C-alpha positions as CSV (number, residue, x, y, z in Angstrom):
1,M,0.0,0.0,0.2
2,E,1.6,3.3,-0.9
3,Q,2.2,5.6,1.9
4,E,0.2,8.9,2.1
5,P,2.5,12.0,1.3
6,I,3.7,14.0,4.2
7,V,3.9,17.7,4.0
8,L,6.3,19.3,6.8
9,I,5.4,23.2,7.3
10,K,8.1,25.3,9.0
11,Y,5.7,28.0,10.4
12,G,7.1,31.3,11.4
13,G,7.3,35.2,10.5
14,N,4.3,37.4,10.5
15,A,2.1,34.7,9.7
16,M,2.7,33.5,13.2
17,L,1.8,36.8,14.8
18,N,-1.1,37.9,12.9
19,D,-4.6,36.1,14.1
20,E,-6.0,36.3,10.8
21,L,-3.0,35.0,9.1
22,K,-2.7,32.2,12.0
23,S,-6.5,31.2,11.0
24,A,-5.6,31.1,7.4
25,V,-2.6,28.8,7.6
26,V,-4.8,26.4,10.0
27,A,-7.5,26.3,7.3
28,N,-5.0,25.4,4.6
29,I,-3.5,22.7,6.9
30,K,-7.1,21.1,7.2
31,K,-7.4,21.5,3.4
32,L,-4.4,19.4,3.2
33,Q,-5.5,16.8,5.6
34,E,-8.8,16.5,4.2
35,S,-7.1,15.8,0.8
36,G,-5.4,12.8,2.3
37,T,-2.1,14.5,2.9
38,K,-0.3,14.1,6.5
39,V,0.9,17.4,7.9
40,V,3.6,18.0,10.5
41,L,4.2,21.6,11.8
42,V,7.1,23.0,13.1
43,H,7.9,26.2,14.6
44,G,10.1,28.3,16.7
45,G,9.1,31.5,18.6
46,G,11.7,34.5,18.2
47,P,9.5,37.2,19.3
48,F,8.0,35.3,21.8
49,I,11.3,34.3,23.4
50,K,12.5,38.1,23.2
51,N,9.1,39.0,25.2
52,I,9.7,36.4,27.8
53,L,13.3,37.0,28.6
54,K,12.6,41.1,28.6
55,T,9.6,40.2,31.0
56,V,12.2,38.3,33.2
57,G,14.8,40.8,33.1
58,I,17.4,38.3,31.1
59,E,19.7,40.1,28.6
60,S,20.2,38.5,25.6
61,E,23.7,38.1,24.0
62,F,24.2,37.3,20.3
63,I,27.3,35.8,18.9
64,G,27.0,35.6,14.9
65,G,23.4,35.8,14.8
66,H,23.0,32.9,17.5
67,R,21.3,34.0,20.8
68,K,23.7,32.9,23.7
69,T,21.6,30.8,26.0
70,T,22.0,30.2,29.7
71,P,20.5,27.3,31.6
72,E,18.4,30.1,33.2
73,A,17.3,31.7,30.0
74,L,16.5,28.1,28.4
75,K,13.9,27.6,31.0
76,Y,11.9,30.4,29.8
77,I,12.5,30.0,26.2
78,E,11.0,26.6,26.8
79,M,8.2,28.1,28.9
80,A,7.6,30.4,25.7
81,L,7.9,27.8,22.9
82,K,5.8,25.1,24.7
83,G,3.5,26.6,27.2
84,E,2.4,29.8,24.7
85,V,3.3,29.2,21.0
86,N,2.9,25.7,20.8
87,S,-0.2,25.4,23.0
88,S,-1.6,28.3,20.8
89,L,-1.3,26.4,17.8
90,V,-2.7,23.0,19.1
91,H,-5.4,24.9,20.3
92,L,-6.4,26.6,16.7
93,L,-6.1,23.3,15.1
94,N,-8.2,21.7,17.7
95,K,-10.8,24.2,17.2
96,A,-10.8,23.8,13.6
97,G,-11.9,20.2,14.1
98,M,-8.4,18.6,13.5
99,R,-6.6,16.6,16.2
100,A,-3.3,18.6,17.1
101,V,-0.6,17.0,19.5
102,G,2.0,19.4,20.9
103,L,5.4,18.1,21.0
104,S,8.9,19.3,21.4
105,G,12.1,17.2,20.1
106,K,12.5,15.9,23.7
107,D,9.2,13.8,23.4
108,G,10.0,10.3,22.9
109,R,13.4,11.1,22.4
110,M,12.7,12.3,18.7
111,V,15.3,14.4,18.5
112,T,18.9,14.2,19.8
113,A,20.9,17.2,19.8
114,V,24.5,17.9,20.3
115,K,25.9,21.3,21.7
116,R,26.9,24.0,19.0
117,Y,29.7,26.3,18.9
118,H,30.0,29.3,16.8
119,E,33.2,29.2,14.8
120,V,34.9,32.1,13.3
121,T,37.9,31.6,11.1
122,E,40.3,34.5,10.2
123,N,43.8,34.2,8.8
124,G,43.9,30.6,8.7
125,Q,42.9,30.8,12.7
126,T,39.7,29.3,14.1
127,E,38.3,31.0,17.0
128,R,35.4,29.1,18.9
129,F,32.7,30.9,20.8
130,D,30.6,29.0,23.5
131,L,26.9,29.6,22.8
132,G,25.6,28.0,25.9
133,Q,22.5,25.9,25.6
134,V,22.2,25.8,22.0
135,G,22.4,22.6,19.8
136,D,22.5,20.8,16.4
137,V,20.3,18.0,15.5
138,T,22.4,14.9,15.3
139,K,19.6,12.3,15.0
140,V,15.9,12.0,14.3
141,D,13.8,9.0,15.7
142,T,10.7,9.1,13.3
143,R,8.7,6.6,15.0
144,L,6.3,8.8,17.5
145,L,5.8,11.2,14.4
146,K,4.7,8.1,12.2
147,T,2.8,6.8,14.8
148,L,0.6,10.2,15.2
149,L,0.3,10.5,11.6
150,S,-0.9,7.2,10.7
151,N,-3.9,8.0,13.4
152,N,-4.6,11.4,11.7
153,F,-3.0,13.4,14.4
154,V,-1.4,16.7,13.5
155,P,2.1,16.8,15.2
156,V,2.9,20.5,16.1
157,V,6.4,20.3,17.0
158,T,9.0,22.7,18.8
159,C,12.7,22.9,18.6
160,I,13.8,22.0,22.0
161,A,16.1,18.8,22.1
162,S,18.2,16.8,24.5
163,D,21.7,15.1,23.9
164,E,22.4,11.7,25.0
165,A,23.4,12.6,28.6
166,G,19.8,14.0,28.9
167,Q,21.1,18.0,28.6
168,D,18.5,20.4,27.1
169,Y,19.4,22.9,24.1
170,N,17.4,25.4,22.0
171,V,18.0,24.4,18.2
172,N,17.5,26.8,15.4
173,A,14.0,26.2,14.3
174,D,15.0,26.1,10.6
175,M,17.5,23.7,10.9
176,F,15.5,21.4,13.3
177,A,12.6,21.6,10.7
178,G,14.9,20.5,7.8
179,A,16.4,17.5,9.8
180,L,12.4,16.4,10.6
181,A,11.6,17.1,6.8
182,G,14.6,14.9,5.7
183,A,14.2,12.1,8.2
184,L,10.2,11.8,7.4
185,K,11.0,11.5,3.5
186,A,8.6,14.2,3.5
187,Q,7.1,14.9,0.0
188,D,6.8,18.6,0.4
189,Y,9.0,20.8,3.0
190,L,7.7,24.3,3.0
191,V,9.4,27.2,4.6
192,L,7.1,30.2,5.6
193,T,8.5,33.4,5.5
194,D,7.5,37.1,5.1
195,V,8.7,37.7,1.2
196,D,7.7,35.6,-1.8
197,G,10.9,33.6,-1.6
198,L,14.6,34.2,-2.3
199,L,14.9,37.4,-4.2
200,R,18.0,38.4,-6.2
201,D,17.4,42.0,-5.2
202,I,15.5,42.4,-1.6
203,E,14.2,45.8,-2.9
204,D,12.7,44.2,-6.1
205,P,10.0,41.9,-5.6
206,S,10.2,41.0,-9.5
207,S,13.5,39.3,-8.8
208,L,12.2,36.1,-7.3
209,I,14.4,33.1,-7.7
210,Q,11.7,30.3,-8.8
211,R,14.4,27.5,-8.9
212,L,17.6,26.8,-7.3
213,T,19.9,23.6,-7.4
214,L,21.8,22.6,-4.7
215,E,25.0,23.1,-6.7
216,E,24.1,26.8,-7.2
217,L,23.6,27.7,-3.3
218,P,27.2,27.9,-2.1
219,G,27.8,30.6,-4.9
220,L,24.9,32.7,-3.5
221,Y,25.8,32.8,0.1
222,G,26.8,36.5,1.3
223,S,25.6,38.1,-1.7
224,V,21.9,36.7,-2.6
225,I,21.4,34.6,0.4
226,K,22.0,36.9,3.3
227,G,20.6,37.4,7.0
228,G,17.6,35.3,7.9
229,M,17.6,33.7,4.5
230,I,20.9,31.7,5.5
231,P,19.4,29.0,7.9
232,K,16.1,28.8,5.7
233,L,18.2,27.8,2.7
234,E,20.5,25.5,4.6
235,S,17.5,23.9,6.4
236,C,16.2,23.0,2.8
237,Q,19.5,21.6,2.0
238,I,19.5,19.4,4.7
239,A,16.0,18.6,4.2
240,L,16.8,17.6,0.4
241,E,20.0,15.7,1.4
242,H,18.3,13.5,4.0
243,G,15.3,12.2,2.0
244,A,12.8,14.9,1.3
245,R,11.5,15.1,-2.2
246,H,10.9,19.0,-2.4
247,A,11.8,21.9,-0.7
248,R,10.2,25.4,-1.2
249,I,10.5,28.7,0.2
250,I,6.9,30.5,0.4
251,N,5.3,33.7,1.7
252,G,3.4,32.9,4.9
253,T,1.4,36.3,4.6
254,K,-0.4,34.7,1.8
255,P,-1.3,31.4,3.5
256,D,-3.5,29.8,0.6
257,T,-0.3,29.2,-1.5
258,I,0.5,26.4,1.2
259,A,-2.4,24.2,-0.1
260,E,-2.0,25.5,-3.5
261,V,1.6,24.5,-4.0
262,V,0.9,20.9,-2.7
263,Q,-2.0,20.1,-4.4
264,S,-1.3,21.8,-7.9
265,D,2.6,21.6,-8.0
266,N,2.4,25.2,-9.0
267,H,6.1,25.9,-10.0
268,S,5.4,29.8,-9.7
269,I,4.8,29.8,-6.0
270,G,8.0,30.5,-4.1
271,T,11.4,29.5,-4.5
272,E,12.2,26.0,-5.1
273,I,15.3,24.2,-4.1
274,C,16.0,21.2,-6.1
275,L,18.8,18.4,-5.9
């Protein structure tokens, strides 16, 4: 019997902050589920983390774009991701008639992480910076997700994971999502962002790059691929190299494109990254 297709959606940006957009994303997930597609939703929550750390008076230090995370900060980060963001998404999906289950990478030891260091190489010398409780994914066990999907649940997963010794880490949500999409052999990995895809010129919406191969990516880092787009493209690479069939960056502020891109295979939506 042929396995039903799995779509993994990395949810973030304004689609996560605006109630109207949230409802539209949920409606699209329902549309996909009703058409026989299994959906996994993965999220981070930068703005929510920023708010809770500000509220409790914990200063954030950034090293190379990564938030240095103390054990004390991680406690509140987990509170925001699981208690606020995850819980609210589960509520919305359930309210729409689906059966959502809130998880983190720690549940069922689904994701194993390892401590991440930020490395900078200058003049042949590499300097290592300790980021605290920040991790990288080393292993994904898909059994829990597959059990839930086969019973028509919608897993909603946030990016906290433990290492082999049980130490907890905050993982970049894009990287986390890409690793899960690859391990699940997802038919579609969709990264939601606030623009139509990867633009050659950030000021020119008509400069959308519709299709890129993995071979083309390295030459674009630092010029076309900058800032927040870097982890998004890297996550697409991880997903494809580990078994996902398609990866695409699309505009989450136009939520109806979520179902459309999966159901119609419309190549004019977003930026598709291919093997």
